[in-house]
Steps between C-alpha positions, in 0.01 A plus 500: 500500500131416534540294818717764666285806444670627186175637354323777693147383415560137593545394864825327602481122509239499223473162332658423163224342299704389203848493350528526122735572215403776263677498163487841333604542143394657176289322238193287546428424770671794663536312827443166670381441855616169651393423856720261695335203669664354808430152632598536865566869565295814524574830324540663845753237609694528176503881516632486856763241399615711206535806722711303752725375221539853368585634846758224544658580165508871578664435839755273332603768251503762774816324621789671320702179494242327279588535130247592234567224247383538143505121447404311816565155352717567190579130448131438421469786248519409133421844365530861607207714600388825343679717756812292570704734282448772764679283757773416250424131559683370191807710579522384862425135420797491261735610772454173688447685828829689485493866599699732277660810646375750247654838564580408862629768729870441556 
């Protein structure tokens, strides 16, 4: 957003000075600021790379033939995530890939 003029008071192509994680939580301390240090890349280069990857991913999923998979590599998963129940992952994985005709229109 910064490098593409997403902020009205900052000119487009402004430089990214730093990339950091910010952990926000209750308690003491309330948050933790953790800057990332890169050996051979600049924050600008990494920001541009991340944007290109995001654009590629968005274009991929803009194709209606590309499925939205809840488990990209299910054979490597040893536990279920917090939201897998919404995708009915356990139910579908038990079917062995078979599709049931539930209430099909005859």
